[in-house]
N, C-alpha and C positions, 0 to 999 in steps of 0.2 A: 533445524532450525533451533537452536536453545539455550539457553541463560540459568543461570542456577535460582532457583526461589528462595524469601527469605526464611522459608522453612526447613532450606538447605538439598529442596527435590528439584529436579532436575523439572522448568518448565519447556514444551514444543511450543509452538507456532501454529497456533489454527484458523481457520478461515470462519471467523463468525457473523451473525447480527448483530446489530448492536440497534437495539428502539431509543429512540427521541421524544418524551415529549409524550410517551405509552400514544406516539399517532405516528411517527415517521421507522421506519427498518430501512436502518443502512447493513446492505446485506454485504460481506466480503470484506470485513476490518481484519487487514493480521491481529490477529489477539494472542501472547504468552498465557499459559493454563496452563496447571500443577496440577495434576490430577490428586495428590496429598492433600492440601490443605486446602482446596476449590478454588485459590485465590486467580485474578484476572490480570493483566496487565494490557491496554492495545502497546501494540510496539511504537517505539519512540521514532524510528524513521516514519509514520504519518503521521501521529498524532496532530501536528500541527494542520494539516489537510484534513479529517476528522472534527475540531473544535470548527476549522472556517469554514464548514460547510453547517454546522452546528449552528454558525451565528448568524449565517444565510438564512437560515431557516425560521428565526426568530422565535422568540417566547410563545410562539402560540400556531404552532403550524399545520396545513392542511395534511389528513392525511393519504402519506405518499409513499414509495417504496423506492429504493436508490440504492445503484450497483455500485457498491463505494470502488470497485476497478476499473471502471470507468471515470473516476476524479482522479483517482491517484496511479504514476506508474508503478509505484512500487508493488500496491497493492497487485496493479493487472500482473506482472510480471509472476508471481505466486500463486494466483489460479490460474495461471497456464502454465509451472507448474507441476501443481496439486490436478492439473485433468489426468494426467495419468498414475499418479501415487497420492498417497492421502498429506506425507508427508517427506516437503521438496527435498532433493538433498542437492547438496552447494554447488555441483558441477551443471545439472542442468539449470539452477535461478542465476549463475555465471554466465550462461550461456544464454539463455532468453534473456539477457541482459544485454548484454554483447551485439544479442541480434534484435533489439528495440533500439538501441541510441542507434543504428547504422540506421535505420529503418525512419526514426523522428529526424538525426541529421539527413538522412535524403530529402524528408520530404520541408525542415526544414527553407535546402537550397532552392527547391521548386517553387516554397510562400515566395521569398527574396526576388526569385524570376520574374513571380507574376505581380513581384509591388504589395501584398498583404499582411499589412500588417499587424490587424489585428492575429491572423493564421499564425506568424510566427511568433509571435507575443505569448499562444498557447501550446507550441512547441517548445518557446525557453522554458516557458514554467513548468514542464513535464519533463525536460532532459536536464533540469533544476532537482526536482525529484530522486528520478537516477542519482545522477550526480551524489548530490548531498547523500544519500542513501550507504553506495560503497565508503563513504570515510564510518557513517555509524554501524552499521551491519558486520564488519568486519571484525571491532571489539566487542559485539552483542553475540559471539555462535561462536559458541565452543567447538575444540576441536574432534 
């Protein structure tokens, strides 16, 4: 998964640690990086969830560590895809995404049967993260 940097070189997506306020480590954040000019850019799909997490931490957070892949489904898919290779290939990402959607839909059906509105809301949010990514990542990925 890649895009062209403003310097003209290819930026590849990597899972990085973002440090917030010098105290909070947010691991497994998908970030485009350029080897030539060292430019980094948070993957656009996950940026709203990352800023939302940072907003919840407040201006003076306690020292802590977050795994962003537990907060964002798209980051979770990339972490799984990178378990076997350093750079995920699109076929593996698509397969993992389809599997994750199926699992979340099954869990949503269970939550509905149990009448668990809070769980349903969480699952809806997770499904929205993945479906939103389907529209953005196709345009961001070079063939």
